[in-house]
Each structure stands twice: as C-alpha cells, then as structure tokens.
N, CA, C and O of each residue as an XYZ file, in Angstrom:
672
protein
N     -65.588     32.654     -3.671
C     -64.888     32.516     -2.423
C     -65.283     33.679     -1.534
O     -65.300     34.830     -1.971
N     -65.599     33.377     -0.294
C     -65.997     34.422      0.634
C     -64.917     34.634      1.662
O     -63.976     33.847      1.772
N     -65.063     35.713      2.418
C     -64.105     35.997      3.478
C     -62.939     36.815      2.963
O     -62.935     37.297      1.830
N     -61.950     36.956      3.830
C     -60.787     37.740      3.462
C     -59.606     36.826      3.208
O     -59.624     35.642      3.544
N     -58.606     37.389      2.621
C     -57.399     36.646      2.297
C     -56.843     35.973      3.555
O     -56.667     36.615      4.590
N     -56.572     34.677      3.447
C     -56.006     33.962      4.572
C     -57.024     33.319      5.485
O     -56.647     32.708      6.485
N     -58.334     33.438      5.165
C     -59.364     32.862      6.025
C     -59.345     31.345      6.039
O     -59.754     30.744      7.033
N     -58.894     30.716      4.991
C     -58.913     29.259      4.961
C     -57.486     28.721      4.921
O     -56.536     29.440      4.609
N     -57.365     27.456      5.241
C     -56.070     26.829      5.395
C     -55.223     26.925      4.137
O     -54.030     27.216      4.225
N     -55.805     26.690      2.978
C     -55.017     26.702      1.748
C     -54.378     28.060      1.526
O     -53.201     28.139      1.173
N     -55.139     29.137      1.728
C     -54.572     30.470      1.531
C     -53.512     30.781      2.578
O     -52.463     31.337      2.253
N     -53.776     30.429      3.830
C     -52.788     30.759      4.851
C     -51.501     29.972      4.615
O     -50.413     30.503      4.837
N     -51.600     28.714      4.167
C     -50.404     27.960      3.841
C     -49.644     28.614      2.699
O     -48.418     28.714      2.744
N     -50.363     29.060      1.677
C     -49.708     29.715      0.553
C     -49.099     31.044      0.963
O     -48.025     31.409      0.485
N     -49.781     31.777      1.852
C     -49.217     33.031      2.340
C     -47.934     32.766      3.127
O     -46.959     33.504      2.989
N     -47.932     31.702      3.961
C     -46.731     31.329      4.698
C     -45.617     30.955      3.734
O     -44.460     31.322      3.939
N     -45.970     30.224      2.684
C     -45.001     29.821      1.673
C     -44.377     31.050      0.999
O     -43.158     31.121      0.844
N     -45.208     32.010      0.603
C     -44.705     33.222     -0.056
C     -43.819     34.006      0.896
O     -42.758     34.488      0.499
N     -44.240     34.140      2.151
C     -43.430     34.855      3.135
C     -42.089     34.157      3.323
O     -41.054     34.817      3.416
N     -42.100     32.833      3.378
C     -40.857     32.071      3.510
C     -39.967     32.245      2.300
O     -38.749     32.362      2.432
N     -40.569     32.264      1.117
C     -39.797     32.458     -0.116
C     -39.140     33.835     -0.117
O     -37.971     33.972     -0.479
N     -39.893     34.848      0.288
C     -39.335     36.190      0.329
C     -38.189     36.266      1.333
O     -37.174     36.911      1.070
N     -38.348     35.607      2.485
C     -37.286     35.599      3.487
C     -36.053     34.876      2.955
O     -34.930     35.321      3.192
N     -36.245     33.748      2.227
C     -35.110     33.024      1.658
C     -34.386     33.879      0.634
O     -33.156     33.893      0.588
N     -35.148     34.597     -0.193
C     -34.518     35.452     -1.192
C     -33.706     36.547     -0.516
O     -32.617     36.895     -0.972
N     -34.246     37.091      0.581
C     -33.563     38.148      1.323
C     -32.279     37.633      1.955
O     -31.280     38.350      1.995
N     -32.294     36.381      2.457
C     -31.156     35.804      3.156
C     -30.260     34.960      2.249
O     -29.364     34.278      2.746
N     -30.476     34.988      0.959
C     -29.778     34.093      0.031
C     -28.266     34.227      0.114
O     -27.554     33.241     -0.076
N     -27.760     35.413      0.390
C     -26.315     35.595      0.427
C     -25.665     34.918      1.618
O     -24.476     34.604      1.568
N     -26.415     34.683      2.692
C     -25.830     34.095      3.881
C     -26.243     32.650      4.105
O     -25.731     31.996      5.013
N     -27.141     32.154      3.310
C     -27.639     30.789      3.521
C     -26.553     29.768      3.198
O     -25.897     29.854      2.160
N     -26.369     28.796      4.100
C     -25.406     27.731      3.865
C     -26.091     26.447      3.453
O     -25.436     25.559      2.907
N     -27.386     26.316      3.694
C     -28.113     25.107      3.349
C     -28.407     25.070      1.865
O     -28.316     26.076      1.161
N     -28.769     23.858      1.402
C     -29.225     23.708      0.019
C     -30.442     24.600     -0.176
O     -31.374     24.535      0.625
N     -30.465     25.427     -1.209
C     -31.630     26.282     -1.407
C     -32.888     25.457     -1.634
O     -32.855     24.405     -2.273
N     -33.984     25.949     -1.104
C     -35.269     25.292     -1.285
C     -35.895     25.865     -2.540
O     -35.946     27.081     -2.723
N     -36.366     24.987     -3.398
C     -37.031     25.410     -4.619
C     -38.301     26.159     -4.262
O     -38.818     26.030     -3.152
N     -38.794     26.932     -5.194
C     -40.045     27.644     -4.975
C     -41.219     26.703     -4.808
O     -42.239     27.093     -4.241
N     -41.105     25.485     -5.282
C     -42.236     24.570     -5.229
C     -41.843     23.150     -4.925
O     -42.559     22.219     -5.294
N     -40.723     22.960     -4.260
C     -40.326     21.608     -3.914
C     -39.238     21.540     -2.875
O     -38.784     22.553     -2.343
N     -38.829     20.307     -2.598
C     -37.771     20.007     -1.644
C     -36.608     19.432     -2.433
O     -36.814     18.611     -3.327
N     -35.394     19.848     -2.118
C     -34.249     19.502     -2.944
C     -33.050     19.099     -2.098
O     -32.829     19.633     -1.011
N     -32.280     18.146     -2.618
C     -30.983     17.814     -2.049
C     -30.023     17.555     -3.204
O     -30.402     16.976     -4.222
N     -28.793     17.985     -3.036
C     -27.741     17.612     -3.971
C     -26.907     16.550     -3.272
O     -26.397     16.765     -2.172
N     -26.776     15.405     -3.925
C     -26.038     14.293     -3.356
C     -24.830     13.980     -4.222
O     -24.840     14.210     -5.432
N     -23.796     13.456     -3.591
C     -22.601     13.075     -4.348
C     -22.779     11.723     -5.040
O     -21.902     11.291     -5.789
N     -23.899     11.057     -4.794
C     -24.165      9.777     -5.452
C     -24.285      9.969     -6.962
O     -24.852     10.965     -7.412
N     -23.760      9.031     -7.749
C     -24.012      9.096     -9.186
C     -25.517      8.960     -9.436
O     -26.247      8.448     -8.588
N     -25.967      9.413    -10.588
C     -27.399      9.474    -10.854
C     -28.091      8.114    -10.696
O     -29.175      8.049    -10.118
N     -27.495      7.042    -11.190
C     -28.158      5.737    -11.084
C     -28.279      5.293     -9.624
O     -29.298      4.717     -9.242
N     -27.260      5.550     -8.809
C     -27.341      5.212     -7.388
C     -28.353      6.103     -6.669
O     -29.101      5.630     -5.813
N     -28.377      7.381     -7.014
C     -29.348      8.297     -6.407
C     -30.766      7.859     -6.756
O     -31.663      7.908     -5.914
N     -30.965      7.431     -8.002
C     -32.291      6.968     -8.408
C     -32.697      5.719     -7.619
O     -33.822      5.635     -7.127
N     -31.793      4.763     -7.500
C     -32.105      3.556     -6.725
C     -32.415      3.911     -5.266
O     -33.345      3.362     -4.675
N     -31.640      4.819     -4.696
C     -31.843      5.219     -3.302
C     -33.175      5.923     -3.105
O     -33.892      5.632     -2.147
N     -33.517      6.850     -4.001
C     -34.777      7.584     -3.814
C     -35.961      6.665     -4.073
O     -36.987      6.797     -3.406
N     -35.854      5.746     -5.013
C     -36.931      4.773     -5.245
C     -37.169      3.933     -3.984
O     -38.316      3.704     -3.599
N     -36.100      3.480     -3.350
C     -36.226      2.689     -2.113
C     -36.837      3.517     -0.998
O     -37.713      3.046     -0.273
N     -36.373      4.754     -0.863
C     -36.893      5.635      0.188
C     -38.366      5.950     -0.044
O     -39.150      5.987      0.905
N     -38.743      6.174     -1.291
C     -40.154      6.412     -1.607
C     -40.995      5.196     -1.249
O     -42.081      5.332     -0.685
N     -40.501      4.020     -1.572
C     -41.226      2.786     -1.252
C     -41.408      2.645      0.259
O     -42.467      2.219      0.720
N     -40.391      2.998      1.023
C     -40.490      2.951      2.485
C     -41.589      3.881      3.006
O     -42.177      3.630      4.058
N     -41.855      4.936      2.274
C     -42.883      5.913      2.657
C     -44.236      5.607      2.019
O     -45.172      6.397      2.139
N     -44.339      4.461      1.341
C     -45.619      4.046      0.774
C     -45.880      4.524     -0.642
O     -47.005      4.419     -1.131
N     -44.859      5.051     -1.312
C     -45.010      5.530     -2.684
C     -44.537      4.472     -3.670
O     -43.574      3.749     -3.413
N     -45.221      4.394     -4.787
C     -44.756      3.616     -5.914
C     -44.464      4.580     -7.049
O     -45.013      5.682     -7.081
N     -43.618      4.189     -7.968
C     -43.328      5.021     -9.133
C     -44.188      4.507    -10.277
O     -43.980      3.405    -10.785
N     -45.166      5.331    -10.678
C     -46.107      4.957    -11.733
C     -45.597      5.281    -13.125
O     -45.885      4.579    -14.095
N     -44.823      6.372    -13.200
C     -44.317      6.812    -14.502
C     -42.861      7.206    -14.343
O     -42.404      7.565    -13.259
N     -42.152      7.128    -15.450
C     -40.801      7.669    -15.468
C     -40.523      8.204    -16.858
O     -40.840      7.575    -17.867
N     -39.925      9.376    -16.881
C     -39.625     10.034    -18.149
C     -38.146     10.379    -18.149
O     -37.671     11.120    -17.288
N     -37.427      9.840    -19.113
C     -36.029     10.204    -19.305
C     -36.036     11.421    -20.227
O     -36.058     11.295    -21.451
N     -36.018     12.587    -19.616
C     -36.166     13.835    -20.367
C     -35.017     14.024    -21.356
O     -35.246     14.401    -22.505
N     -33.798     13.767    -20.924
C     -32.648     13.954    -21.806
C     -32.756     13.066    -23.046
O     -32.525     13.531    -24.163
N     -33.109     11.784    -22.856
C     -33.237     10.868    -23.997
C     -34.398     11.277    -24.904
O     -34.293     11.193    -26.128
N     -35.496     11.716    -24.305
C     -36.651     12.122    -25.099
C     -36.342     13.352    -25.932
O     -36.706     13.408    -27.107
N     -35.681     14.330    -25.351
C     -35.334     15.542    -26.106
C     -34.338     15.232    -27.222
O     -34.402     15.813    -28.306
N     -33.426     14.316    -26.944
C     -32.468     13.927    -27.984
C     -33.199     13.244    -29.141
O     -32.947     13.548    -30.307
N     -34.097     12.329    -28.814
C     -34.817     11.584    -29.853
C     -35.795     12.458    -30.629
O     -35.942     12.296    -31.840
N     -36.462     13.378    -29.948
C     -37.523     14.161    -30.596
C     -37.033     15.416    -31.304
O     -37.511     15.755    -32.387
N     -36.069     16.107    -30.682
C     -35.647     17.386    -31.278
C     -34.120     17.526    -31.363
O     -33.603     18.623    -31.572
N     -33.411     16.413    -31.200
C     -31.958     16.364    -31.336
C     -31.243     17.392    -30.449
O     -30.322     18.079    -30.889
N     -31.687     17.479    -29.199
C     -31.059     18.373    -28.229
C     -30.279     17.530    -27.228
O     -30.805     16.574    -26.658
N     -29.023     17.898    -27.025
C     -28.214     17.239    -26.009
C     -28.302     18.044    -24.726
O     -28.136     19.263    -24.729
N     -28.567     17.345    -23.630
C     -28.613     18.002    -22.327
C     -28.142     17.003    -21.290
O     -28.160     15.797    -21.535
N     -27.719     17.493    -20.133
C     -27.312     16.564    -19.069
C     -28.481     15.658    -18.670
O     -29.646     15.974    -18.910
N     -28.138     14.536    -18.061
C     -29.156     13.565    -17.643
C     -30.204     14.239    -16.759
O     -29.876     15.003    -15.851
N     -31.473     13.939    -17.046
C     -32.600     14.499    -16.294
C     -33.753     13.509    -16.386
O     -34.162     13.119    -17.479
N     -34.270     13.109    -15.236
C     -35.338     12.111    -15.207
C     -36.448     12.588    -14.285
O     -36.189     13.204    -13.251
N     -37.684     12.297    -14.665
C     -38.854     12.605    -13.835
C     -39.501     11.281    -13.443
O     -39.824     10.453    -14.294
N     -39.684     11.097    -12.122
C     -40.395      9.933    -11.606
C     -41.752     10.399    -11.089
O     -41.823     11.324    -10.280
N     -42.809      9.776    -11.543
C     -44.166     10.089    -11.064
C     -44.499      9.181     -9.902
O     -44.884      8.030    -10.106
N     -44.358      9.682     -8.680
C     -44.558      8.876     -7.474
C     -45.980      9.038     -6.944
O     -46.547     10.131     -6.962
N     -46.546      7.919     -6.471
C     -47.909      7.957     -5.950
C     -48.000      7.128     -4.682
O     -47.520      5.996     -4.631
N     -48.612      7.696     -3.668
C     -48.937      6.971     -2.447
C     -50.406      6.601     -2.582
O     -51.263      7.475     -2.454
N     -50.729      5.329     -2.837
C     -52.117      4.945     -3.117
C     -53.109      5.333     -2.023
O     -54.229      5.748     -2.322
N     -52.710      5.203     -0.768
C     -53.631      5.533      0.331
C     -53.993      7.022      0.291
O     -55.168      7.383      0.365
N     -52.981      7.874      0.175
C     -53.241      9.318      0.147
C     -53.970      9.715     -1.143
O     -54.867     10.557     -1.110
N     -53.590      9.115     -2.272
C     -54.259      9.427     -3.534
C     -55.735      9.054     -3.468
O     -56.589      9.814     -3.923
N     -56.036      7.897     -2.909
C     -57.430      7.467     -2.791
C     -58.227      8.444     -1.928
O     -59.345      8.820     -2.280
N     -57.653      8.852     -0.807
C     -58.353      9.800      0.069
C     -58.594     11.126     -0.651
O     -59.673     11.709     -0.546
N     -57.590     11.595     -1.379
C     -57.737     12.854     -2.107
C     -58.800     12.734     -3.191
O     -59.624     13.633     -3.355
N     -58.788     11.639     -3.926
C     -59.774     11.442     -4.994
C     -61.191     11.281     -4.444
O     -62.155     11.705     -5.082
N     -61.323     10.673     -3.264
C     -62.641     10.571     -2.639
C     -63.161     11.956     -2.259
O     -64.364     12.210     -2.311
N     -62.263     12.831     -1.884
C     -62.657     14.186     -1.506
C     -62.986     15.040     -2.739
O     -63.948     15.807     -2.734
N     -62.174     14.894     -3.790
C     -62.356     15.711     -5.000
C     -61.745     14.949     -6.174
O     -60.525     14.924     -6.334
N     -62.585     14.334     -6.985
C     -62.096     13.498     -8.076
C     -61.245     14.264     -9.084
O     -60.363     13.678     -9.713
N     -61.489     15.542     -9.247
C     -60.698     16.318    -10.208
C     -59.267     16.551     -9.721
O     -58.440     17.073    -10.467
N     -58.970     16.170     -8.482
C     -57.614     16.341     -7.961
C     -56.633     15.464     -8.741
O     -55.421     15.674     -8.683
N     -57.166     14.482     -9.470
C     -56.318     13.652    -10.319
C     -55.512     14.456    -11.317
O     -54.480     13.993    -11.803
N     -55.972     15.654    -11.624
C     -55.214     16.529    -12.525
C     -53.870     16.931    -11.920
O     -52.952     17.317    -12.644
N     -53.754     16.842    -10.599
C     -52.530     17.254     -9.918
C     -51.695     16.068     -9.428
O     -50.709     16.257     -8.716
N     -52.082     14.865     -9.800
C     -51.346     13.677     -9.386
C     -50.559     13.131    -10.569
O     -50.951     13.404    -11.704
N     -49.493     12.392    -10.390
C     -48.819     12.009     -9.161
C     -47.864     13.086     -8.683
O     -47.764     14.154     -9.287
N     -47.156     12.799     -7.587
C     -46.133     13.703     -7.059
C     -44.842     13.455     -7.840
O     -44.302     12.349     -7.814
N     -44.357     14.466     -8.522
C     -43.143     14.301     -9.315
C     -41.886     14.425     -8.463
O     -41.782     15.272     -7.575
N     -40.940     13.546     -8.771
C     -39.602     13.574     -8.190
C     -38.651     13.641     -9.374
O     -38.762     12.847    -10.308
N     -37.718     14.582     -9.341
C     -36.781     14.723    -10.453
C     -35.363     14.402    -10.002
O     -34.999     14.577     -8.840
N     -34.588     13.933    -10.949
C     -33.160     13.694    -10.750
C     -32.439     14.372    -11.898
O     -32.821     14.212    -13.057
N     -31.407     15.123    -11.586
C     -30.645     15.773    -12.646
C     -29.159     15.744    -12.318
O     -28.751     15.955    -11.176
N     -28.370     15.479    -13.336
C     -26.921     15.439    -13.192
C     -26.367     16.853    -13.296
O     -26.674     17.582    -14.240
N     -25.552     17.233    -12.322
C     -24.893     18.538    -12.338
C     -23.419     18.339    -11.991
O     -23.018     17.242    -11.601
N     -22.626     19.368    -12.127
C     -21.216     19.288    -11.755
C     -21.060     19.033    -10.260
O     -20.083     18.416     -9.837
N     -22.008     19.500     -9.460
C     -21.942     19.336     -8.006
C     -22.394     17.955     -7.549
O     -22.180     17.595     -6.392
N     -23.011     17.179     -8.427
C     -23.534     15.861     -8.069
C     -24.892     15.668     -8.694
O     -25.206     16.276     -9.718
N     -25.701     14.822     -8.082
C     -27.050     14.579     -8.567
C     -28.024     15.378     -7.716
O     -28.034     15.256     -6.491
N     -28.831     16.183     -8.358
C     -29.860     16.949     -7.660
C     -31.143     16.125     -7.692
O     -31.629     15.751     -8.759
N     -31.680     15.850     -6.510
C     -32.935     15.119     -6.381
C     -33.931     16.082     -5.757
O     -33.665     16.674     -4.711
N     -35.073     16.234     -6.403
C     -36.082     17.177     -5.919
C     -37.453     16.517     -5.968
O     -37.728     15.681     -6.828
N     -38.303     16.909     -5.032
C     -39.683     16.420     -5.004
C     -40.609     17.613     -4.920
O     -40.328     18.585     -4.218
N     -41.714     17.533     -5.640
C     -42.709     18.593     -5.603
C     -43.260     18.710     -4.180
O     -43.362     17.714     -3.465
N     -43.608     19.911     -3.782
C     -44.271     20.126     -2.494
C     -45.772     19.995     -2.724
O     -46.376     20.870     -3.345
N     -46.386     18.917     -2.235
C     -47.824     18.730     -2.456
C     -48.675     19.864     -1.885
O     -49.773     20.115     -2.382
N     -48.196     20.543     -0.863
C     -48.973     21.652     -0.305
C     -49.061     22.798     -1.308
O     -50.076     23.491     -1.377
N     -48.015     22.992     -2.072
C     -48.051     24.029     -3.109
C     -48.956     23.575     -4.252
O     -49.792     24.340     -4.733
N     -48.782     22.318     -4.685
C     -49.603     21.791     -5.782
C     -51.085     21.805     -5.429
O     -51.908     22.295     -6.203
N     -51.424     21.267     -4.260
C     -52.830     21.143     -3.899
C     -53.391     22.434     -3.318
O     -54.597     22.541     -3.097
N     -52.536     23.403     -3.071
C     -53.000     24.699     -2.579
C     -53.950     25.381     -3.549
O     -54.755     26.221     -3.146
N     -53.863     25.024     -4.823
C     -54.776     25.619     -5.797
C     -56.153     24.979     -5.749
O     -57.077     25.427     -6.428
N     -56.292     23.910     -4.931
C     -57.569     23.191     -4.862
C     -58.627     23.946     -4.070
O     -59.786     23.532     -4.043
N     -58.252     25.035     -3.432
C     -59.268     25.859     -2.790
C     -59.329     25.747     -1.284
O     -58.312     25.576     -0.611
N     -60.531     25.847     -0.771
C     -60.756     26.030      0.654
C     -60.915     24.732      1.439
O     -61.786     24.665      2.307
N     -60.138     23.729      1.183
C     -60.338     22.440      1.808
C     -59.259     22.103      2.832
O     -58.148     21.727      2.459
N     -59.576     22.235      4.117
C     -58.602     21.837      5.141
C     -58.257     20.354      5.036
O     -57.122     19.962      5.307
N     -59.232     19.524      4.642
C     -58.961     18.098      4.496
C     -57.908     17.844      3.422
O     -57.004     17.030      3.606
N     -58.033     18.542      2.311
C     -57.077     18.363      1.224
C     -55.685     18.851      1.642
O     -54.682     18.225      1.300
N     -55.622     19.947      2.369
C     -54.323     20.444      2.816
C     -53.711     19.516      3.855
O     -52.487     19.413      3.934
N     -54.533     18.834      4.657
C     -54.010     17.862      5.605
C     -53.374     16.694      4.848
O     -52.281     16.247      5.197
N     -54.059     16.201      3.811
C     -53.500     15.132      2.986
C     -52.210     15.584      2.307
O     -51.240     14.829      2.239
N     -52.204     16.813      1.808
C     -51.006     17.358      1.168
C     -49.864     17.444      2.178
O     -48.712     17.170      1.840
N     -50.180     17.822      3.407
C     -49.161     17.892      4.450
C     -48.573     16.517      4.747
O     -47.363     16.383      4.928
N     -49.426     15.497      4.797
C     -48.943     14.123      5.017
C     -48.031     13.691      3.871
O     -46.968     13.113      4.100
N     -48.446     13.969      2.653
C     -47.633     13.604      1.489
C     -46.300     14.349      1.524
O     -45.253     13.774      1.228
N     -46.346     15.629      1.886
C     -45.119     16.441      1.960
C     -44.155     15.848      2.971
O     -42.966     15.712      2.684
N     -44.650     15.491      4.158
C     -43.787     14.916      5.194
C     -43.128     13.628      4.706
O     -41.941     13.406      4.949
N     -43.882     12.789      4.028
C     -43.348     11.528      3.518
C     -42.292     11.780      2.438
O     -41.240     11.139      2.438
N     -42.566     12.706      1.524
C     -41.591     13.025      0.484
C     -40.333     13.641      1.088
O     -39.223     13.333      0.654
N     -40.498     14.504      2.079
C     -39.338     15.121      2.721
C     -38.480     14.065      3.412
O     -37.253     14.113      3.334
N     -39.128     13.106      4.092
C     -38.354     12.033      4.731
C     -37.580     11.227      3.687
O     -36.435     10.841      3.921
N     -38.206     10.975      2.538
C     -37.517     10.237      1.474
C     -36.306     11.028      0.969
O     -35.220     10.470      0.813
N     -36.490     12.313      0.718
C     -35.385     13.177      0.262
C     -34.270     13.200      1.305
O     -33.087     13.173      0.965
N     -34.662     13.251      2.583
C     -33.681     13.349      3.669
C     -32.819     12.101      3.822
O     -31.787     12.150      4.492
N     -33.218     10.977      3.212
C     -32.403      9.762      3.319
C     -31.170      9.817      2.442
O     -30.232      9.049      2.656
N     -31.145     10.703      1.462
C     -30.019     10.785      0.547
C     -28.877     11.555      1.198
O     -29.099     12.593      1.820
N     -27.650     11.046      1.055
C     -26.515     11.779      1.633
C     -26.258     13.064      0.856
O     -26.109     13.043     -0.366
N     -26.208     14.169      1.567
C     -25.953     15.458      0.922
C     -24.486     15.551      0.516
O     -23.601     15.071      1.224
N     -24.246     16.174     -0.630
C     -22.874     16.407     -1.090
C     -22.200     17.384     -0.132
O     -22.842     18.294      0.392
N     -20.923     17.191      0.087
C     -20.225     18.105      1.009
C     -19.537     19.216      0.272
O     -18.905     20.071      0.893
C-alpha cells in the first residue's frame, strides 16, 4: 500500500468510524439514543422476538435482501454443549444485486458475505442489529467502488432497522 494514512476511501471511512466511536465513548454518559455497536446498527424494540423477526425479514425484503441462512444460536448451543442462554438468532441477509457487483469487482469478497442480522431477547425487548458493511468491507483495501457498494448496502440495512418500532 502506498501513500499516507487516509489517502484512500476505505481508510478515511475507517478513520471516521474510529473517531465517531471515540466520540460516542466520550459522550456515553449523556447519550439518550440507542448505543451504536462498534460494527453495526442496532435497535431495541418492544416487539416479541418472533414478531421482530417477521418485521425485519419483511423490511429486508423491501430493501432487496433475502435471508440465505439462519442460525438459532441458543438452540445450537443447547444441543451441542448443553448451555442455556436467552434466545439469539443470526440471519444471513444478501442483496443479490449488490453481492453480484461486489463479486465482479473482487471474487474473494465472498469471504465477507452475507450481511448478518441478529436478534436477541433481552429484558428491555428484542435487540435487532445489522452488521455495518462499510466496516466489514473496509478491510478489502483501497477500492472506492467497493466502499460505494458497502455504503449502498449500509443505507438499505439501516432503512430496514429503522422500520422497527423502538422500545420506549
């Protein structure tokens, strides 16, 4: 890699992300909004987990995503290692148009697909989170095209998350 830190889009996006994370940590005591994960977008909704799952699946579909995989983490851990934990599910969401464009640009990007969306039961409600594709694909290097695709995917995932009613 040539140049200095921040010369390409991926690095500058990651630098902005780190600066934002540091600012959030600094302001954590006064923040009233749902905290943003270090690598994703999150909402806590008062919907029960099954309703939240149906809602996020519909919202993802509206944004052009299909769910390719689903992992019931709680059931798997119980079956494999006899651990009881609150409900937790991972949905592997994929937008075929964006995935195709990314794979045409760099076939090894498949290692970072699909975009995971998680649902977890908490005392406050159901937490629904989606990975930030800009963070995931930021490791792909100096490609403005790839970061543009990641930005499109991020916007679509954020719109899907935003459809869920936030817990009060």
